[in-house]
MARTORVO-463739 format. One record per residue (C-alpha): x, y, z; residue in one letter. Coordinates in steps of 0.05 Angstrom, whole numbers, plus 5000, padded with zeros to 4 digits. Last residue first. Layout:
! MARTORVO-463739
XYZA;...
END
This chain:
! MARTORVO-463739
070553383467E;075253673520K;080453203547V;081453233622Y;087352923651I;087352673724S;092153033770N;099452903781Q;102253213844Y;102952663898Y;103252063853E;109352393817Q;113252313882N;120052253846I;119552343771E;126852183748R;129552543689N;135652123679K;131551503671F;132550773697P;129350923765L;122851203737Y;118550603750Y;121650533819I;118351193839N;111950943808T;112150263849A;113350663912K;107251103899N;102950503881T;104650133946L;103250743986N;096750873948F;094450163962I;095550234036N;092950944041L;086350814073N;081451344050I;079251924094N;074952214039Y;078652904036K;085252534053N;084852093991Y;082352683952D;088753063966S;092552603922Y;088952793858R;082652583817N;080152043867I;072451983860I;068751653919Y;063251183897T;056551293937D;051951163876N;051151913862N;058851893853K;058051363800A;053151763763E;057552403765K;063651973743I;059551713684I;057452443668K;064752683673R;066652123623G;061552403574T;065453063579D;072252773575N;076452343621F;083452143644A;087051763701L;081251713750V;082751313814K;076350983837I;073150923906Y;068650453944N;073950083988L;074349393963E;082149343964F;082549544039T;076549114059K;081248574081T;082347874054L;085048073982M;089348684003F;092448304063D;093247664027I;096748003968I;101448404016D;102947824059H;105247404000K;110347973986T;110748513934I;117548803940G;117349193876L;123448863844L;121748163871I;114548233849N;117248413780L;121747793780L;115547393799I;111347683741R;116747513692R;117346833720I;109846733710K;110446943636S;116046473621Y;112145883654T;113745593721Y;111444873728R;114144643661K;120745023680S;123645723673K;129545923718I;135345963667S;130146193614M;128246783661I;135547013666F;136746953591D;130447363577D;132347893629I;139148063599N;146647943617Y;145647273649S;149746863703K;149947433753F;144247143797V;142846413779N;143546133846S;138846603880Y;133146463829I;133945703836K;134345743912N;127846153915N;124345663866L;125645083917G;120045283965E;115245743928S;116046453900V;109046673880E;108947293925Y;115547473957I;116747164027R;120546594002K;125647083971L;127547254042G;130646544054D;134646533992S;137447234003G;133147864004L;139048333990E;142047883938L;135347803902V;133948563907R;141048723880Y;139848233821Y;133348553806I;136349263806F;141749013757E;136448733711L;131749333716Y;132149643647N;131248953617D;123749003643L;121949543594Y;121250303597N;122850783541F;128451283533G;131052003540E;125652153595N;122052763574E;123552693499E;121951943501Y;115552103535F;113552613485K;115152113426N;110251613459I;105352183470L;105452383394E;104951663371L;098751543417S;095552173387K;096751943313N;094051253327T;099250713324L;098750153272S;101550563214N;108550383230T;113850893200H;114951353256I;117450863306I;120250403254N;126950263291S;129250483359G;130149773388T;124949963442I;120050233390I;120749603346N;119749133404K;113849533432R;110449553363I;111248803353A;108648623422T;102949113418A;100748683353S;100449033287D;093749263262F;096549493193Q;104049663183G;106548963176T;111248963236L;113948303260N;113848083333E;107647663331N;105847513405N;098247733404H;097047483331N;096948003276Q;090748363251G;083748283279I;081248063346R;073847863352K;070248333396I;066348003453P;060348393482V;058148063547F;051748373577T;052548523651W;048648243711K;054848253754C;054347773812N;061547853833S;062847113818K;059547143753Y;063447733732S;069747413754S;068446803713K;066947223651I;073047643660Y;077247023670E;074446693607I;076247343567A;083147343595L;084446633573V;081646833503N;086047393500N;091946983516P;090846493457Y;092745763471D;086645753513I;082245593454I;086945033434D;082444473464N;078244363402N;071344083421G;069843673483G;066243943543I;069243563601F;075543213571N;076943783524T;077144283582I;081643813621S;086543753563N;087244533556A;087844603630V;093644083632A;096644423570K;096845113605P;099644823669H;105344443635S;104143683629M;108343193669G;103142693679K;101942943749H;099843603718L;094243213679E;092142903745E;091843603778K;087543863721V;082743293730N;081843423801K;080144153788D;075043923737Y;072043413784D;071943963841H;068044473798N;068045103840D;068045593777I;072245263720Q;066544933681L;062445593685M;068045973652A;068845433598I;061545463582E;061646213581K;067246213529L;063445713490T;057046113491E;061146753472I;063646483409D;068347073398D;074546653392N;080847063383E;078947553440C;077648293451G;073348463510F;066748823523S;062948863588L;055849173587H;051649533637T;056949923677V;054450463723P;061550493756L;064050183821K;062949503790K;068749673740L;073549683797E;071148993819K;071548713751I;078948963744A;081048643808A;077947963789S;081247993722A;088148133745F;087647633800H;085647083752E;090447303696A;096047273744S;099247893773Q;101648573746C;095449023752S;093648673818F;098949023862P;097249543846M;090849883825P;087149843759L;086750573745E;080850923715I;079851133641V;073551523622L;070451683553D;074451203511A;074651363434G;082251403414G;083252083441Y;080851823509I;085551233500A;091551673483A;090152053550E;090251383586A;096751193557R;100051883572K;097251813642Y;099751113655K;107251233636D;110550973574I;113150253553L;109349963613A;113449633666P;113748863662E;110148243688G;105148043631R;099648403674Q;102449093666V;106149603708Y;105550373705N;097850323717G;093649803686S;087150043653M;079750033674V;076250333614V;069450663612A;065150763550L;059051193546G;051851223521D;052250493499C;049250193433N;052649553456S;054849313385L;056749993360E;060150243424R;064249593431A;065949603354K;068950313363K;072750113426I;075449493393Q;077749883332Y;081550393374E;084849823411H;086949523343G;089250233320K;094450273378H;094950463451F;101750253477P;101849843521N;094349973522Y;093149563587E;085749423582A;079249223614I;073149503577I;066549733609G;060349923569T;055850443601V;048150513591N;045751093625M;
END
């Protein structure tokens, strides 16, 4: 069985994602398509607009056959950790192809950059030299790529290219013998905030949904995705975004104190004091981030750090999950599937992958609950801003079956 894998967040699922799935099927000629998707928190450092089960269901209706969860805490970390964790999850399935959206679909150039960044001490040294010149980290990386392979160094100015390179790197490091299937991004740029009505960016769609405008009028959402977005709103009387948690983050910063903040993942010496000293000075997340941001700490990185503070993700947590076998236990958490997805699951199961459809399956297979416990806590926090809070959802929510 030939299976194409996709790494995604679908925040929310829209027609650009539907297009990518269709093109991935066409170019890979696969028998099935499996997605590993972020759960209730996403890589850019924020809670997803709507919950993971509704996003996964929208993806199945949009052309995917199976959606599994990218576990906490890696779903909301740097591109490197995010990609590495996602590749490890896809390895547990019978994947033969890896497809990803990108602004530059020249696969040879993407592979060349990926190889350059794998254990190349001269390249690493050059990046450090660029940083010492006062460059931001993205600019230092771009200059170093140009220094080593020439060409236009703006390839990493685009977030999907950055992720594509990380996917390729992680595939090589994990000895995956997959065929890469890049899909050139169409429509608006990743961070474009204006709705045009056709292949709008997820950023623009989220912004307009959150502000309460153009929910119904944008043509960029699939019908099922729009239905599930509206359903989430009806159930919870709102949508989720990081601004919902500003007061909770302030509380966590005060509770941890300057010294306690140093235990949080990615908070370095000095940054802890800056975060602590800026509490109460802002009335929204963007202003709080800008009061902390610097060349060393980009806007996106600060977002992820604030989320780590909110969820209590420590340096010890990351080390524990990365350096022990806890994270690499051979199981997958299924969020949604159809009949073809069931065939993919069956083949994975025949290759000794445990399948988690519900909480009782953890006990059935005697699986370490470290990741589940972190995910459960994060899910409970996810529902804090809403009147209809879903405490302990992880214990009773089963994977969603969509009949073909």
